[in-house]
C-alpha positions, 0 to 999 in steps of 0.5 A: 500500500502506498505510504501516502494512503497510510499517512493518516486517518481519513477525514470522515473518520476524524470527524466521527472521532470528534463527534464521538466525544459529544455523542451523548448530549448531541444525540439527546438534542437531536432526539428532540426533533421529530423526524430528523433525517439529516444533521450537522454540528456547526464548528467555530471554524466554519466547518461542519461535521455530519452527526452520527446516525443521520444523513448528510444533505446538500443544504448542510454543506459549509457554504450553504445559505441555510447554514448562514442563517443558522450561524446568524441565529446561534451568534444572536444567542438563540438556544432554539430556532426553527424555520422553513426552507423551500426546495427547488426555488423560492416558490418551493416547487419541491416542497419544504424542509424544516430547519431546526437550529440548536445551541451547543450543549453545555458539556460540548467541546469549545469547537462546537457552536451549534447543531442543525437538523433537517426534518419534514415541514409539518403543518403549514396551516394551508398557507401557499408558497407565496403566502409563506414568502409574504409571511416571512417578509412580514416577520422580518418587519417589512411593510406592504409597500416594502414587500411589494417592491421586493416581490415586484407585485402591486401593493394591493396584491400583498394586502390580499395575501396578508388578509389570507395569512391572518385568516389562516393563522387566526391572527387579529393583526399582522404583528400577531401573525408574525409572532405566531409564524416565528414561534411555530416555525412558519418563517421562511428566510428571505434568500435575497437578503442573505447578503445583508449584514446578519445584524440588520436581518436580526433586528427586523426579525427580533422586533416582530418576534 
């Protein structure tokens, strides 16, 4: 066998060894998310490691925009956040996956900063992909006029979507709808805004939720 093959452990094996040290607490956290099928540890160096027993996924690669959002939530100090991610494009032609972000356990090594899991979307309250997109912008604190500019539609069209959202969420106001959406995981991050500074995105969402 060539010497370069025997020079050291494979990267996957090294990752599994590091994960092994926090397997107990991480497994306990992952078990809190029903139907979790894929998951990674977020490392402070920006890398990720697949959780033992769960699958890898294209949405969980180190450069994925999903993990950009997850890192932003962890950096903001949240212990638990959940949001929806559209598959196949912003209008979700292939449906959604639920993304759950958990802060690292207290007994985790210092190189671990969080945990990200993918699971089925759950009850979407009969909201259409467009309504979920509008609702995400409402959660971000956008006005109807701002949403109309973002989506390039008439403001009255946005107002109609908001009315449908309030009805489906049984919410008396748009603020109540935003809070319910954020707390129940119906938030869809605006992928157009991911290039903005994380703090700017968090301020709007924090005011809504």
